[in-house]
Biopython code that builds the backbone (N, CA, C, O; Angstrom):
import numpy as np
from Bio.PDB.StructureBuilder import StructureBuilder

atoms = [
    (1, "MET", "N", (9.499, 32.329, -5.560)),
    (1, "MET", "CA", (9.424, 31.161, -5.455)),
    (1, "MET", "C", (8.596, 30.142, -6.545)),
    (1, "MET", "O", (8.787, 29.162, -7.265)),
    (2, "ALA", "N", (7.453, 31.172, -6.098)),
    (2, "ALA", "CA", (6.138, 29.950, -6.624)),
    (2, "ALA", "C", (5.843, 28.825, -6.598)),
    (2, "ALA", "O", (5.307, 28.249, -5.651)),
    (3, "ASN", "N", (6.310, 28.133, -8.147)),
    (3, "ASN", "CA", (6.239, 26.605, -8.451)),
    (3, "ASN", "C", (7.578, 26.510, -8.989)),
    (3, "ASN", "O", (7.913, 25.485, -9.582)),
    (4, "ASP", "N", (8.299, 27.384, -8.854)),
    (4, "ASP", "CA", (9.306, 27.256, -10.042)),
    (4, "ASP", "C", (11.040, 26.331, -9.024)),
    (4, "ASP", "O", (11.889, 26.886, -8.327)),
    (5, "VAL", "N", (10.894, 24.725, -9.439)),
    (5, "VAL", "CA", (12.148, 24.014, -8.475)),
    (5, "VAL", "C", (13.455, 24.474, -9.152)),
    (5, "VAL", "O", (14.387, 24.372, -8.354)),
    (6, "SER", "N", (13.853, 24.967, -10.413)),
    (6, "SER", "CA", (15.011, 24.868, -10.903)),
    (6, "SER", "C", (16.141, 25.496, -10.326)),
    (6, "SER", "O", (17.351, 25.431, -10.545)),
    (7, "LYS", "N", (15.472, 26.083, -9.580)),
    (7, "LYS", "CA", (16.666, 27.428, -8.073)),
    (7, "LYS", "C", (17.334, 26.037, -7.219)),
    (7, "LYS", "O", (18.558, 25.947, -7.125)),
    (8, "TYR", "N", (16.517, 25.076, -6.671)),
    (8, "TYR", "CA", (16.887, 24.388, -6.415)),
    (8, "TYR", "C", (17.569, 24.269, -6.174)),
    (8, "TYR", "O", (17.695, 24.767, -5.055)),
    (9, "ALA", "N", (18.706, 23.660, -6.617)),
    (9, "ALA", "CA", (20.952, 23.192, -6.253)),
    (9, "ALA", "C", (20.743, 24.785, -5.538)),
    (9, "ALA", "O", (20.703, 24.962, -4.320)),
    (10, "LEU", "N", (20.602, 26.056, -6.734)),
    (10, "LEU", "CA", (21.124, 27.081, -5.779)),
    (10, "LEU", "C", (21.371, 27.472, -4.508)),
    (10, "LEU", "O", (22.181, 28.223, -3.964)),
    (11, "TYR", "N", (20.351, 26.684, -4.121)),
    (11, "TYR", "CA", (19.968, 26.658, -2.117)),
    (11, "TYR", "C", (20.933, 25.840, -1.052)),
    (11, "TYR", "O", (20.829, 25.708, 0.167)),
    (12, "SER", "N", (21.606, 25.500, -1.697)),
    (12, "SER", "CA", (22.779, 23.554, -1.490)),
    (12, "SER", "C", (23.040, 24.385, 0.281)),
    (12, "SER", "O", (23.326, 23.431, 1.004)),
    (13, "ASN", "N", (23.043, 25.255, 0.864)),
    (13, "ASN", "CA", (23.514, 25.489, 1.808)),
    (13, "ASN", "C", (22.238, 26.041, 2.630)),
    (13, "ASN", "O", (22.234, 26.573, 3.740)),
    (14, "ASN", "N", (21.198, 25.773, 1.801)),
    (14, "ASN", "CA", (19.789, 26.650, 3.039)),
    (14, "ASN", "C", (18.730, 25.991, 2.781)),
    (14, "ASN", "O", (17.819, 26.086, 1.959)),
    (15, "ALA", "N", (19.225, 24.726, 4.327)),
    (15, "ALA", "CA", (17.936, 23.665, 3.756)),
    (15, "ALA", "C", (16.494, 24.071, 4.439)),
    (15, "ALA", "O", (15.504, 23.342, 4.482)),
    (16, "GLU", "N", (16.663, 26.061, 5.221)),
    (16, "GLU", "CA", (15.028, 25.978, 4.885)),
    (16, "GLU", "C", (14.267, 26.384, 4.088)),
    (16, "GLU", "O", (13.048, 26.236, 4.169)),
    (17, "GLU", "N", (15.209, 27.304, 2.659)),
    (17, "GLU", "CA", (15.062, 27.368, 1.194)),
    (17, "GLU", "C", (14.051, 25.778, 0.680)),
    (17, "GLU", "O", (12.870, 25.549, 0.418)),
    (18, "LYS", "N", (15.182, 25.069, 0.737)),
    (18, "LYS", "CA", (14.534, 24.072, 0.114)),
    (18, "LYS", "C", (13.141, 23.600, 0.686)),
    (18, "LYS", "O", (12.035, 23.740, 0.165)),
    (19, "ARG", "N", (13.403, 23.125, 1.651)),
    (19, "ARG", "CA", (12.237, 23.023, 2.513)),
    (19, "ARG", "C", (11.167, 24.286, 1.880)),
    (19, "ARG", "O", (9.942, 24.337, 1.767)),
    (20, "ALA", "N", (11.805, 24.841, 1.684)),
    (20, "ALA", "CA", (10.053, 26.220, 1.243)),
    (20, "ALA", "C", (9.576, 25.691, -0.533)),
    (20, "ALA", "O", (8.469, 25.771, -1.065)),
    (21, "ILE", "N", (10.941, 25.135, -1.130)),
    (21, "ILE", "CA", (10.637, 25.197, -2.500)),
    (21, "ILE", "C", (9.737, 23.877, -2.532)),
    (21, "ILE", "O", (8.560, 23.845, -2.891)),
    (22, "ALA", "N", (10.576, 22.686, -2.048)),
    (22, "ALA", "CA", (10.022, 21.368, -2.096)),
    (22, "ALA", "C", (8.110, 21.565, -1.127)),
    (22, "ALA", "O", (7.205, 20.746, -1.286)),
    (23, "VAL", "N", (8.022, 22.622, -0.371)),
    (23, "VAL", "CA", (6.407, 22.492, 0.019)),
    (23, "VAL", "C", (5.625, 23.144, -0.959)),
    (23, "VAL", "O", (4.496, 22.675, -1.107)),
    (24, "ALA", "N", (6.022, 24.365, -1.852)),
    (24, "ALA", "CA", (5.406, 25.430, -2.624)),
    (24, "ALA", "C", (4.847, 24.394, -3.880)),
    (24, "ALA", "O", (3.911, 24.485, -4.674)),
    (25, "ALA", "N", (6.144, 23.135, -3.588)),
    (25, "ALA", "CA", (5.601, 22.309, -4.969)),
    (25, "ALA", "C", (4.965, 21.437, -4.632)),
    (25, "ALA", "O", (4.032, 21.342, -5.430)),
    (26, "ALA", "N", (4.874, 20.356, -3.539)),
    (26, "ALA", "CA", (4.169, 20.174, -2.650)),
    (26, "ALA", "C", (2.149, 21.061, -2.981)),
    (26, "ALA", "O", (1.100, 20.608, -3.440)),
    (27, "LEU", "N", (2.423, 21.934, -2.624)),
    (27, "LEU", "CA", (1.430, 22.684, -2.795)),
    (27, "LEU", "C", (0.269, 22.949, -3.609)),
    (27, "LEU", "O", (-0.955, 22.912, -3.481)),
    (28, "ALA", "N", (1.219, 23.264, -4.600)),
    (28, "ALA", "CA", (0.831, 23.303, -6.592)),
    (28, "ALA", "C", (-0.047, 21.790, -6.683)),
    (28, "ALA", "O", (-1.251, 21.791, -6.939)),
    (29, "ILE", "N", (0.780, 20.434, -6.423)),
    (29, "ILE", "CA", (0.390, 19.444, -6.837)),
    (29, "ILE", "C", (-0.746, 19.386, -5.945)),
    (29, "ILE", "O", (-1.659, 18.994, -6.672)),
    (30, "ILE", "N", (-1.154, 19.536, -4.916)),
    (30, "ILE", "CA", (-2.462, 19.031, -3.639)),
    (30, "ILE", "C", (-3.490, 20.326, -4.787)),
    (30, "ILE", "O", (-4.429, 20.098, -5.550)),
    (31, "GLU", "N", (-3.006, 21.234, -4.551)),
    (31, "GLU", "CA", (-4.433, 22.614, -5.566)),
    (31, "GLU", "C", (-4.693, 22.162, -6.712)),
    (31, "GLU", "O", (-5.702, 22.584, -7.278)),
    (32, "ALA", "N", (-3.676, 20.976, -7.493)),
    (32, "ALA", "CA", (-3.889, 20.915, -9.200)),
    (32, "ALA", "C", (-4.769, 19.417, -8.736)),
    (32, "ALA", "O", (-5.219, 18.869, -9.743)),
    (33, "LYS", "N", (-5.062, 18.743, -7.564)),
    (33, "LYS", "CA", (-5.354, 17.631, -7.640)),
    (33, "LYS", "C", (-6.833, 17.785, -6.861)),
    (33, "LYS", "O", (-7.805, 17.096, -7.170)),
    (34, "VAL", "N", (-6.847, 18.705, -5.903)),
    (34, "VAL", "CA", (-8.066, 19.374, -5.357)),
    (34, "VAL", "C", (-9.146, 19.816, -6.621)),
    (34, "VAL", "O", (-10.324, 19.461, -6.588)),
    (35, "ALA", "N", (-8.559, 20.666, -7.771)),
    (35, "ALA", "CA", (-9.246, 20.955, -8.562)),
    (35, "ALA", "C", (-9.835, 20.347, -9.359)),
    (35, "ALA", "O", (-10.913, 20.751, -9.795)),
    (36, "ASN", "N", (-9.249, 19.177, -9.765)),
    (36, "ASN", "CA", (-9.938, 18.737, -10.693)),
    (36, "ASN", "C", (-10.797, 17.240, -10.164)),
    (36, "ASN", "O", (-11.404, 16.589, -11.015)),
    (37, "SER", "N", (-10.779, 16.848, -8.907)),
    (37, "SER", "CA", (-11.810, 16.457, -7.996)),
    (37, "SER", "C", (-13.076, 16.570, -8.588)),
    (37, "SER", "O", (-13.603, 17.682, -8.541)),
    (38, "PRO", "N", (-13.706, 15.601, -9.165)),
    (38, "PRO", "CA", (-15.255, 16.224, -9.406)),
    (38, "PRO", "C", (-15.876, 15.998, -7.772)),
    (38, "PRO", "O", (-16.768, 15.167, -7.598)),
    (39, "SER", "N", (-15.592, 16.418, -7.168)),
    (39, "SER", "CA", (-15.988, 16.532, -5.707)),
    (39, "SER", "C", (-15.002, 16.912, -4.265)),
    (39, "SER", "O", (-14.192, 16.094, -3.829)),
    (40, "TYR", "N", (-15.178, 18.002, -3.757)),
    (40, "TYR", "CA", (-14.109, 18.308, -2.697)),
    (40, "TYR", "C", (-14.854, 17.956, -1.835)),
    (40, "TYR", "O", (-14.937, 19.056, -1.288)),
    (41, "ASN", "N", (-15.926, 16.875, -0.822)),
    (41, "ASN", "CA", (-15.854, 16.552, -0.142)),
    (41, "ASN", "C", (-14.594, 15.693, 0.437)),
    (41, "ASN", "O", (-14.356, 14.615, -0.108)),
    (42, "GLY", "N", (-13.899, 16.067, 1.364)),
    (42, "GLY", "CA", (-12.388, 15.708, 2.604)),
    (42, "GLY", "C", (-11.658, 16.061, 1.729)),
    (42, "GLY", "O", (-10.623, 16.412, 2.295)),
    (43, "ILE", "N", (-11.520, 16.228, 0.340)),
    (43, "ILE", "CA", (-10.206, 15.379, -0.409)),
    (43, "ILE", "C", (-8.836, 16.706, -0.304)),
    (43, "ILE", "O", (-7.734, 16.494, -0.808)),
    (44, "VAL", "N", (-9.288, 18.476, 0.677)),
    (44, "VAL", "CA", (-9.069, 19.326, 1.032)),
    (44, "VAL", "C", (-8.095, 18.609, 1.911)),
    (44, "VAL", "O", (-6.912, 18.280, 1.812)),
    (45, "ALA", "N", (-9.339, 18.452, 3.095)),
    (45, "ALA", "CA", (-8.127, 17.848, 4.691)),
    (45, "ALA", "C", (-7.173, 16.448, 4.309)),
    (45, "ALA", "O", (-6.060, 16.213, 4.778)),
    (46, "ASP", "N", (-8.070, 15.436, 3.146)),
    (46, "ASP", "CA", (-6.966, 14.167, 3.363)),
    (46, "ASP", "C", (-5.678, 15.198, 2.968)),
    (46, "ASP", "O", (-4.743, 15.293, 3.762)),
    (47, "GLU", "N", (-5.679, 16.037, 1.581)),
    (47, "GLU", "CA", (-3.941, 15.773, 1.071)),
    (47, "GLU", "C", (-3.358, 16.859, 1.983)),
    (47, "GLU", "O", (-2.130, 16.868, 2.071)),
    (48, "ILE", "N", (-3.978, 17.679, 2.602)),
    (48, "ILE", "CA", (-3.486, 18.918, 3.218)),
    (48, "ILE", "C", (-2.204, 17.962, 4.499)),
    (48, "ILE", "O", (-1.036, 18.199, 4.809)),
    (49, "LYS", "N", (-3.384, 16.669, 5.001)),
    (49, "LYS", "CA", (-2.948, 15.286, 5.678)),
    (49, "LYS", "C", (-0.937, 14.684, 4.713)),
    (49, "LYS", "O", (0.210, 14.437, 5.085)),
    (50, "LYS", "N", (-1.503, 14.728, 3.789)),
    (50, "LYS", "CA", (-0.309, 14.361, 3.184)),
    (50, "LYS", "C", (1.243, 15.524, 2.412)),
    (50, "LYS", "O", (2.240, 15.316, 1.720)),
    (51, "LEU", "N", (0.633, 16.630, 3.038)),
    (51, "LEU", "CA", (1.763, 17.654, 2.585)),
    (51, "LEU", "C", (2.947, 17.557, 2.842)),
    (51, "LEU", "O", (3.685, 18.175, 2.074)),
    (52, "GLU", "N", (3.518, 16.887, 3.821)),
    (52, "GLU", "CA", (4.766, 16.859, 4.320)),
    (52, "GLU", "C", (5.503, 15.867, 3.625)),
    (52, "GLU", "O", (6.701, 16.136, 3.543)),
    (53, "SER", "N", (5.063, 14.535, 2.969)),
    (53, "SER", "CA", (5.251, 13.384, 2.451)),
    (53, "SER", "C", (4.927, 13.367, 1.174)),
    (53, "SER", "O", (4.826, 12.271, 0.622)),
    (54, "TYR", "N", (4.764, 14.226, 0.652)),
    (54, "TYR", "CA", (5.087, 15.013, -0.428)),
    (54, "TYR", "C", (6.089, 15.733, -0.499)),
    (54, "TYR", "O", (6.993, 15.507, -1.303)),
    (55, "ALA", "N", (6.092, 16.616, 0.244)),
    (55, "ALA", "CA", (7.156, 17.290, 0.191)),
    (55, "ALA", "C", (8.517, 16.552, 0.449)),
    (55, "ALA", "O", (9.448, 17.013, -0.212)),
    (56, "ASP", "N", (8.782, 15.641, 1.164)),
    (56, "ASP", "CA", (9.913, 14.633, 0.762)),
    (56, "ASP", "C", (10.084, 14.326, 0.118)),
    (56, "ASP", "O", (11.273, 14.222, -0.183)),
    (57, "LEU", "N", (8.759, 13.726, -1.022)),
    (57, "LEU", "CA", (9.301, 12.948, -2.240)),
    (57, "LEU", "C", (9.952, 14.260, -2.606)),
    (57, "LEU", "O", (11.157, 14.373, -2.382)),
    (58, "ILE", "N", (9.340, 15.183, -3.100)),
    (58, "ILE", "CA", (9.955, 16.268, -4.286)),
    (58, "ILE", "C", (11.097, 16.564, -3.462)),
    (58, "ILE", "O", (11.957, 17.126, -4.141)),
    (59, "GLU", "N", (11.441, 16.404, -2.263)),
    (59, "GLU", "CA", (12.716, 17.263, -1.830)),
    (59, "GLU", "C", (13.946, 16.174, -1.990)),
    (59, "GLU", "O", (15.157, 16.385, -2.058)),
    (60, "SER", "N", (13.124, 14.796, -2.032)),
    (60, "SER", "CA", (14.489, 13.400, -2.139)),
    (60, "SER", "C", (14.771, 14.040, -3.518)),
    (60, "SER", "O", (15.656, 14.825, -3.859)),
    (61, "ALA", "N", (13.967, 13.590, -4.066)),
    (61, "ALA", "CA", (14.177, 13.933, -6.061)),
    (61, "ALA", "C", (14.762, 14.659, -6.274)),
    (61, "ALA", "O", (15.321, 14.485, -7.357)),
    (62, "LEU", "N", (15.087, 15.798, -5.648)),
    (62, "LEU", "CA", (15.640, 16.769, -6.278)),
    (62, "LEU", "C", (16.738, 17.067, -5.234)),
    (62, "LEU", "O", (16.886, 18.202, -4.780)),
    (63, "LYS", "N", (17.349, 16.229, -4.939)),
    (63, "LYS", "CA", (18.310, 16.369, -4.625)),
    (63, "LYS", "C", (19.442, 15.749, -5.396)),
    (63, "LYS", "O", (19.322, 14.599, -5.818)),
    (64, "ILE", "N", (20.900, 16.682, -5.674)),
    (64, "ILE", "CA", (21.907, 15.896, -6.759)),
    (64, "ILE", "C", (22.510, 14.648, -5.989)),
    (64, "ILE", "O", (22.912, 14.398, -4.853)),
    (65, "LYS", "N", (22.370, 14.036, -7.131)),
    (65, "LYS", "CA", (23.397, 12.670, -6.959)),
    (65, "LYS", "C", (24.996, 12.075, -7.524)),
    (65, "LYS", "O", (25.410, 10.976, -7.157)),
]
sb = StructureBuilder()
sb.init_structure("model")
sb.init_model(0)
sb.init_chain("A")
sb.init_seg("    ")
for serial, (resi, resn, name, xyz) in enumerate(atoms, 1):
    if name == "N":
        sb.init_residue(resn, " ", resi, " ")
    sb.init_atom(name, np.array(xyz, "f"), 0.0, 1.0, " ", f" {name:<3s}", serial, name[0])
structure = sb.get_structure()
């Protein structure tokens, strides 16, 4: 699964799989943001607090309209 969101639509009947894909993508964003931060002071904790929000936004963006 890694950071591949291309299979998201294939899991249309499985909310748990969709959420797992969204969370994995959110964690990849957090990882990139932390890795590019000049100072790690508190950024990991701050970003982890935003994980659910990031995953919600990703899940919403991946919905077929």
